[in-house]
C-alpha positions as CSV (number, residue, x, y, z in Angstrom):
1,M,-6.9,-70.1,-12.9
2,T,-7.7,-66.7,-11.5
3,A,-4.8,-64.2,-11.1
4,T,-4.8,-62.4,-7.8
5,A,-4.3,-58.6,-8.1
6,P,-1.3,-57.4,-6.1
7,A,-2.2,-55.3,-3.0
8,P,-2.0,-51.6,-3.7
9,A,1.1,-49.8,-2.4
10,P,0.6,-47.5,0.5
11,D,0.1,-43.9,-0.3
12,T,3.3,-42.1,0.8
13,R,2.6,-38.8,-0.8
14,T,3.0,-35.7,1.4
15,T,-0.4,-34.4,2.5
16,R,-0.8,-30.7,2.4
17,T,-2.3,-29.3,5.6
18,Y,-3.9,-25.9,6.3
19,E,-2.9,-25.7,9.9
20,A,-3.7,-22.1,10.4
21,Y,-7.4,-22.7,9.8
22,S,-7.5,-25.3,12.6
23,H,-7.0,-22.5,15.1
24,S,-9.8,-20.4,16.6
25,P,-10.9,-17.2,14.8
26,W,-9.6,-15.1,17.6
27,R,-6.1,-16.6,17.2
28,R,-6.2,-16.1,13.4
29,L,-7.2,-12.5,14.0
30,L,-4.6,-11.7,16.6
31,V,-1.6,-13.8,15.7
32,N,-0.5,-12.4,12.4
33,R,1.8,-9.7,10.9
34,E,-1.0,-7.1,10.8
35,A,-1.7,-7.5,14.5
36,A,2.1,-7.3,15.2
37,I,2.3,-4.0,13.3
38,I,-0.6,-2.6,15.2
39,G,1.0,-3.7,18.5
40,L,4.3,-2.1,17.5
41,L,2.4,1.1,16.6
42,L,0.7,1.2,20.0
43,A,4.1,0.5,21.7
44,V,5.8,3.4,19.8
45,I,2.9,5.7,20.7
46,A,3.1,4.7,24.4
47,V,6.9,5.3,24.5
48,A,6.7,8.6,22.7
49,L,4.0,9.8,25.1
50,A,6.2,8.9,28.0
51,V,9.5,10.2,26.7
52,V,9.1,12.8,23.9
53,P,8.2,16.3,25.1
54,N,5.0,17.8,23.5
55,F,4.2,14.6,21.7
56,D,0.8,14.6,23.4
57,S,0.0,18.0,22.1
58,P,-3.2,18.2,19.8
59,L,-1.0,20.2,17.4
60,T,1.3,17.2,17.0
61,V,-1.6,15.0,16.1
62,T,-2.9,17.5,13.5
63,Y,0.5,18.0,11.8
64,L,1.2,14.3,11.9
65,L,-2.0,13.3,10.1
66,R,-1.8,16.2,7.7
67,D,1.7,15.1,6.6
68,I,0.9,11.5,6.1
69,A,-2.5,12.0,4.5
70,P,-1.1,11.8,0.9
71,I,0.7,8.6,1.8
72,L,-2.4,7.1,3.4
73,L,-4.4,7.9,0.3
74,I,-1.9,6.5,-2.2
75,A,-1.2,3.4,-0.1
76,L,-4.9,2.2,-0.6
77,P,-4.6,1.4,-4.3
78,M,-0.9,0.5,-4.0
79,T,-1.9,-2.3,-1.6
80,L,-4.2,-3.8,-4.2
81,I,-1.5,-3.5,-6.9
82,I,1.2,-5.2,-4.8
83,V,-1.2,-8.0,-3.8
84,T,-1.3,-8.8,-7.5
85,E,2.6,-8.9,-7.6
86,E,2.8,-5.7,-9.5
87,I,4.1,-2.2,-8.5
88,D,3.6,1.4,-9.3
89,L,6.7,3.6,-8.8
90,S,5.2,6.6,-10.7
91,V,2.7,7.7,-8.0
92,A,4.8,10.5,-6.6
93,S,5.4,12.0,-10.1
94,V,1.6,11.8,-10.7
95,V,1.2,13.8,-7.5
96,G,3.6,16.4,-8.8
97,L,2.0,16.5,-12.3
98,S,-1.5,16.9,-10.7
99,S,-0.1,19.7,-8.5
100,V,1.3,21.5,-11.5
101,M,-1.9,21.2,-13.4
102,T,-3.9,22.5,-10.4
103,G,-1.6,25.6,-10.2
104,I,-1.5,26.3,-14.0
105,L,-5.2,26.1,-14.5
106,T,-6.0,28.1,-11.4
107,Q,-3.5,30.8,-12.5
108,A,-5.2,30.8,-15.9
109,G,-8.5,31.8,-14.3
110,W,-10.3,28.5,-14.1
111,P,-12.7,28.0,-11.2
112,F,-10.7,26.0,-8.6
113,A,-13.2,23.1,-8.5
114,L,-12.9,22.7,-12.2
115,A,-9.1,22.9,-12.1
116,A,-9.0,20.3,-9.3
117,V,-11.3,17.9,-11.2
118,T,-9.1,18.3,-14.4
119,A,-6.0,17.6,-12.4
120,I,-7.5,14.4,-11.0
121,L,-8.5,13.4,-14.5
122,V,-4.8,14.0,-15.5
123,G,-3.9,11.5,-12.8
124,T,-6.4,9.1,-14.2
125,L,-4.9,9.4,-17.6
126,A,-1.5,8.7,-16.2
127,G,-2.9,5.5,-14.7
128,V,-4.4,4.6,-18.1
129,V,-0.9,5.0,-19.7
130,N,0.6,2.7,-17.1
131,G,-2.2,0.2,-17.3
132,F,-2.0,0.1,-21.1
133,L,1.7,-0.5,-21.3
134,I,1.6,-3.2,-18.6
135,T,-1.6,-5.1,-19.5
136,V,-1.9,-4.5,-23.3
137,V,1.7,-4.2,-24.5
138,G,2.8,-6.7,-21.8
139,L,5.7,-4.8,-20.3
140,P,6.8,-5.4,-16.7
141,S,5.3,-2.9,-14.2
142,L,8.7,-2.2,-12.6
143,A,10.2,-1.1,-15.9
144,V,7.1,0.8,-17.1
145,T,6.6,2.8,-13.9
146,I,10.3,3.7,-13.6
147,G,10.0,5.1,-17.1
148,T,6.7,6.9,-16.5
149,L,8.1,8.2,-13.2
150,A,10.7,10.1,-15.2
151,L,8.2,11.0,-17.9
152,F,5.5,12.5,-15.7
153,R,8.1,14.3,-13.5
154,G,9.7,15.7,-16.6
155,I,6.4,17.0,-17.9
156,A,5.6,18.6,-14.6
157,V,9.0,20.3,-14.3
158,G,8.8,21.3,-18.0
159,L,5.5,23.0,-17.5
160,L,6.6,25.2,-14.7
161,G,10.4,25.1,-14.8
162,T,11.9,26.3,-11.5
163,T,9.0,28.6,-10.7
164,A,6.2,27.9,-8.2
165,I,2.6,28.9,-8.1
166,T,1.5,30.0,-4.6
167,E,-1.7,31.9,-5.1
168,F,-4.8,29.8,-4.5
169,P,-8.3,30.7,-3.3
170,E,-8.3,31.2,0.4
171,F,-11.5,29.2,0.9
172,W,-9.9,26.0,-0.5
173,T,-6.6,26.3,1.3
174,D,-8.4,26.9,4.6
175,L,-10.6,23.9,3.8
176,A,-7.6,21.7,3.2
177,K,-6.1,22.7,6.6
178,E,-9.3,22.7,8.6
179,N,-9.8,20.2,11.4
180,I,-13.0,18.2,12.2
181,P,-14.8,20.5,14.6
182,G,-13.9,19.9,18.2
183,T,-11.0,17.5,17.4
184,P,-7.3,17.8,16.4
185,I,-8.0,15.5,13.4
186,P,-7.7,17.1,10.0
187,G,-10.7,17.2,7.7
188,I,-8.8,15.2,5.0
189,M,-9.3,12.1,7.2
190,I,-13.0,12.1,6.3
191,P,-12.5,11.4,2.5
192,F,-9.7,9.1,3.5
193,A,-12.0,7.1,5.8
194,V,-14.6,6.9,3.0
195,L,-11.9,5.6,0.5
196,A,-10.4,3.2,3.1
197,I,-13.8,1.6,3.8
198,G,-14.5,1.4,0.1
199,F,-11.1,-0.2,-0.7
200,A,-11.4,-2.5,2.3
201,I,-14.8,-3.8,1.1
202,L,-13.4,-4.2,-2.4
203,L,-10.4,-6.1,-1.3
204,H,-11.7,-8.3,1.5
205,F,-15.4,-8.8,0.8
206,T,-15.9,-9.0,-2.9
207,P,-15.1,-11.6,-5.7
208,F,-13.0,-8.9,-7.3
209,G,-10.8,-8.7,-4.2
210,R,-10.5,-12.5,-4.0
211,S,-9.4,-12.4,-7.6
212,L,-6.6,-10.1,-6.7
213,Y,-5.2,-12.6,-4.2
214,A,-5.6,-15.3,-6.8
215,I,-3.6,-13.3,-9.4
216,G,-0.9,-12.7,-6.8
217,L,-0.6,-16.3,-5.9
218,N,-0.7,-17.7,-9.5
219,T,-1.6,-15.6,-12.5
220,E,-2.1,-18.6,-14.8
221,A,-4.3,-20.4,-12.3
222,A,-6.4,-17.2,-11.9
223,A,-6.8,-16.9,-15.6
224,F,-7.9,-20.5,-16.0
225,S,-10.4,-19.9,-13.2
226,G,-12.1,-17.2,-15.2
227,V,-10.4,-14.1,-13.9
228,D,-9.7,-11.4,-16.6
229,V,-6.2,-10.7,-15.3
230,G,-5.4,-7.9,-17.8
231,R,-8.6,-6.0,-17.2
232,T,-8.2,-6.3,-13.4
233,K,-4.7,-5.0,-13.4
234,F,-5.7,-2.2,-15.8
235,L,-8.4,-1.0,-13.4
236,L,-6.0,-1.1,-10.5
237,F,-3.5,1.3,-12.3
238,I,-6.4,3.6,-13.2
239,L,-7.4,3.7,-9.5
240,S,-3.8,4.4,-8.5
241,G,-3.5,7.3,-10.9
242,T,-6.9,8.8,-9.9
243,V,-6.1,8.6,-6.1
244,A,-2.6,10.0,-6.7
245,G,-4.2,12.9,-8.7
246,F,-6.5,13.6,-5.7
247,A,-3.5,13.5,-3.4
248,G,-1.8,16.0,-5.6
249,V,-4.6,18.5,-5.3
250,Y,-4.6,18.1,-1.5
251,F,-0.8,18.4,-1.4
252,T,-1.1,21.7,-3.4
253,L,-3.7,23.2,-1.1
254,L,-2.0,22.0,2.1
255,Y,1.3,23.7,1.3
256,S,-0.2,26.4,-1.0
257,N,2.5,25.5,-3.5
258,A,2.4,24.0,-7.0
259,R,5.8,22.8,-8.2
260,G,7.0,20.2,-10.5
261,D,9.2,18.5,-7.9
262,N,6.4,18.2,-5.3
263,A,6.2,14.8,-3.5
264,T,9.6,13.7,-4.8
265,G,10.5,10.4,-3.2
266,M,7.0,9.8,-1.8
267,E,6.7,6.6,-3.8
268,L,9.4,5.0,-1.6
269,Q,7.5,6.0,1.6
270,V,4.3,4.5,0.2
271,I,5.9,1.2,-0.8
272,A,7.8,1.0,2.5
273,A,4.6,1.5,4.5
274,V,2.7,-1.1,2.4
275,L,5.4,-3.7,2.8
276,L,5.8,-2.9,6.5
277,G,2.1,-3.3,6.9
278,G,2.3,-7.0,6.0
279,V,1.7,-7.0,2.2
280,S,4.0,-9.5,0.5
281,I,6.2,-8.1,-2.3
282,F,5.7,-11.5,-4.0
283,G,1.9,-11.0,-4.1
284,G,-1.0,-12.9,-2.8
285,R,-0.9,-11.7,0.8
286,G,-1.8,-8.6,2.7
287,A,-4.6,-6.7,4.5
288,L,-5.6,-3.1,4.3
289,H,-5.7,-2.5,8.1
290,G,-2.1,-3.6,8.4
291,V,-1.1,-1.1,5.7
292,I,-2.9,1.8,7.4
293,A,-1.1,0.8,10.7
294,G,2.2,0.7,8.7
295,V,1.7,4.2,7.4
296,L,0.8,5.4,10.9
297,L,3.8,3.7,12.4
298,I,6.3,5.3,10.0
299,G,4.6,8.7,10.5
300,T,4.5,8.4,14.3
301,L,8.0,7.3,14.6
302,G,9.2,10.1,12.3
303,S,7.3,12.7,14.2
304,A,8.5,11.5,17.6
305,L,12.1,11.4,16.5
306,R,11.9,14.9,15.0
307,L,10.5,16.2,18.3
308,A,13.3,14.5,20.1
309,G,15.9,16.3,17.9
310,V,16.9,13.4,15.6
311,T,17.9,14.5,12.1
312,S,16.0,13.4,9.0
313,D,19.0,11.3,7.8
314,I,18.8,9.1,10.9
315,I,15.0,8.9,10.6
316,N,15.4,7.6,7.0
317,V,18.0,5.0,8.2
318,I,15.6,3.8,11.0
319,T,12.7,3.6,8.5
320,G,14.9,1.6,6.1
321,V,16.0,-0.8,8.8
322,L,12.4,-1.4,9.7
323,L,11.5,-2.1,6.1
324,V,14.4,-4.5,5.6
325,L,13.5,-6.3,8.9
326,S,9.9,-6.6,7.9
327,V,10.8,-8.2,4.5
328,V,13.4,-10.5,5.9
329,S,11.2,-11.6,8.8
330,A,8.3,-12.3,6.4
331,S,10.6,-14.5,4.2
332,L,12.0,-16.2,7.2
333,L,8.6,-17.0,8.7
334,A,7.4,-18.3,5.4
335,W,10.4,-20.6,5.1
336,L,9.9,-21.9,8.7
337,R,6.2,-22.5,8.0
338,R,7.0,-24.5,4.8
339,R,9.6,-26.6,6.7
340,R,7.1,-27.3,9.4
341,I,4.3,-28.3,7.0
342,S,6.8,-30.5,5.0
343,A,7.9,-32.2,8.3
344,I,4.3,-32.8,9.3
345,G,3.5,-34.2,5.8
346,K,6.5,-36.6,5.9
347,K,5.5,-37.8,9.3
348,K,2.0,-38.6,8.2
349,G,3.3,-40.3,5.1
350,A,5.7,-42.4,7.2
351,S,2.8,-43.3,9.5
352,A,0.6,-44.4,6.6
353,A,3.5,-46.4,5.0
354,S,4.3,-48.4,8.2
355,P,2.3,-51.7,8.6
356,P,0.0,-51.9,11.5
357,S,1.3,-53.8,14.5
358,P,-0.2,-57.3,15.0
């Protein structure tokens, strides 16, 4: 007698769908957080042009871009770091340390170019210290960079005390303040554009960039996929320190001032702009064009409000509210998306479980 195998039970497992990729490329490009930030930036510019006096002045554009240039520079490597679910809070103190080294070496008679390169290498060394403690020793980046923030700032202040160095070669200070000929755009935007293109290609068009998203989504899965997680993060912190060192040299020339407390608090502005630009603090998500738009949004809003007579305290409150809203809205949208996907999966599972009608 032959036993009849029982019929297999229907598959009621929830099917995971990738609904976003069923939409057209244009919809995927235009309906996202980055596009929303760019739209908000354009709206703020339009309102400021209509309401704020002198906002359309070329001088306003020049000073706006000069002031946010260090933030734009540092935001590039910071984006990559936060995509991997890490953070670097020491960047502003590296700017200060680089500024102090530039001033001390110039005052000691070094050629300015050599002093600047050395100051940038000091920033690179600071990144090496952060990377070593985080990837080799295995300490959390938040704790490490809070500690090195105080360490690098303490070294910078200790080297100069309360004094400031204000004498720098006129050629270099003029170069830092010079605009692109025929435009109100500062010359610093040229090296920024070069770096932005390089970082964008690295993040969005290379296997290295894809590995950063993989690390941010799941570190263990990325490691099992062949990604050297430790080496990748180490390189990111070195990049962060190097770019912060370069920003410190530019900061020194722009204001003709080398002090240990230069750029105090800038790390919060950088992180606020990166998160506002659509990068998830939990890692695995973000795009560089959104971050650049986030920096420009904060800078434009601050410039317009200052021209309108609003105090810096109110500007900080508005910036903080924007940041909180961006983080909350991202979490809320992600929760709604998960609920929707789960509901679709359950519906499909119920349809598969129900017997066909005769």
